[in-house]
C-alpha positions in Angstrom: 0.1 0.0 -0.1 1.2 3.4 -0.9 2.4 5.5 2.1 0.0 8.6 2.0 1.1 11.9 3.7 -1.0 12.9 6.6 -2.7 16.1 7.0 -3.9 17.1 10.6 -6.9 19.2 10.6 -7.5 21.0 14.0 -11.2 22.8 14.2 -13.8 22.9 17.0 -16.6 22.3 14.6 -17.3 19.2 14.0 -18.7 20.0 10.7 -15.6 21.5 9.3 -13.5 18.5 10.3 -16.0 16.4 8.6 -15.8 18.7 5.1 -12.3 18.9 5.4 -11.8 15.0 6.3 -13.7 14.3 2.8 -11.8 16.9 1.0 -8.5 15.6 1.9 -9.5 12.1 1.5 -10.7 12.6 -1.9 -7.2 13.9 -2.8 -5.4 11.0 -1.6 -3.9 12.2 2.0 -4.7 10.2 5.3 -6.2 12.8 7.7 -5.9 12.9 11.4 -8.4 15.4 13.1 -8.6 17.3 16.5 -11.1 19.1 18.1 -9.0 21.1 20.4 -5.5 22.2 20.6 -4.6 20.0 23.6 -6.0 16.9 21.5 -3.9 18.6 18.4 -0.6 18.5 20.4 -1.4 15.0 21.7 -1.8 13.9 18.2 1.2 15.3 16.8 3.7 12.6 18.7 1.3 9.9 17.8 0.3 10.5 13.9 3.5 12.3 12.8 1.5 14.7 10.1 3.1 16.2 7.1 1.2 19.1 7.5 -1.5 20.9 9.9 -4.3 22.9 8.8 -5.2 25.0 12.1 -8.1 26.9 13.1 -7.7 30.0 15.4 -10.7 30.3 17.5 -11.0 27.5 19.8 -11.7 27.0 23.2 -8.9 26.8 26.0 -5.6 26.7 23.7 -6.6 29.3 20.8 -4.7 28.3 17.5 -2.3 31.1 18.2 -1.2 29.1 21.0 -1.2 25.8 19.4 0.8 27.2 16.4 3.6 28.8 19.1 3.8 25.3 20.8 4.2 23.4 17.7 6.9 25.9 16.3 8.7 25.2 19.6 9.1 21.9 18.5 8.8 21.5 14.9 9.0 23.2 11.2 6.0 21.1 9.9 4.2 23.1 7.4 1.0 24.7 9.2 -1.8 26.8 7.2 -4.0 28.9 9.5 -7.8 28.2 8.2 -10.0 30.9 10.2 -12.8 33.3 10.1 -10.9 35.9 11.5 -9.8 38.3 8.5 -8.3 41.2 10.3 -4.8 41.9 9.4 -3.6 42.0 12.7 -4.2 38.1 12.9 -2.9 37.2 9.7 0.4 39.2 10.7 0.4 37.5 14.1 -0.2 34.0 12.7 2.6 34.4 9.9 4.8 36.2 12.8 4.6 33.1 15.0 5.6 31.0 12.1 2.2 29.9 10.1 3.2 29.3 6.7 0.0 30.4 4.8 -3.4 31.8 6.1 -6.9 30.9 4.6 -10.3 32.8 5.6 -13.2 31.1 5.8 -15.4 30.8 3.9 -13.1 29.2 1.6 -13.0 27.4 -1.9 -12.2 23.5 -1.3 -9.6 23.8 -4.4 -7.9 26.6 -3.0 -7.1 24.5 0.4 -6.0 21.6 -1.4 -3.9 23.8 -4.1 -2.4 25.4 -1.0 -1.5 22.2 0.9 -0.3 20.8 -2.1 2.2 24.0 -2.5 3.3 23.9 0.8 3.9 19.8 0.8 5.9 20.7 -2.5 8.3 23.2 -1.0 9.2 20.1 1.7 12.4 19.2 0.2 12.2 15.9 1.9 9.4 14.2 3.7 10.1 15.7 7.2 7.6 14.3 9.2 6.9 16.3 12.8 9.8 14.7 15.3 8.0 14.7 18.5 9.2 16.2 21.6 
């Protein structure tokens, strides 16, 4: 069986998790989902995703906090996917180490294209190293 890259999707809205899971599976990716920041951090060690799609607005640990914690341990590509559109949110996410920022509502084709572009820029398959 072909080894498919794993995309981890982190969002507190089940409908969003379901939709993105369907989209990425149709594109041939393995998908891991987490509905909050703590679960996402735990899942990183278990699944070693090739890329993370991360919402900002979540209870307890928000996406900025999760992004910061991931960046302390890994350079895995991270795409922020959020309803927040203010320039300050975009600037903060990119300053903390996000690789891209997609606003909701979004086009499935756009998200897939951005994921493929980010994975293409990873010179070798460098999964999450744990920490």
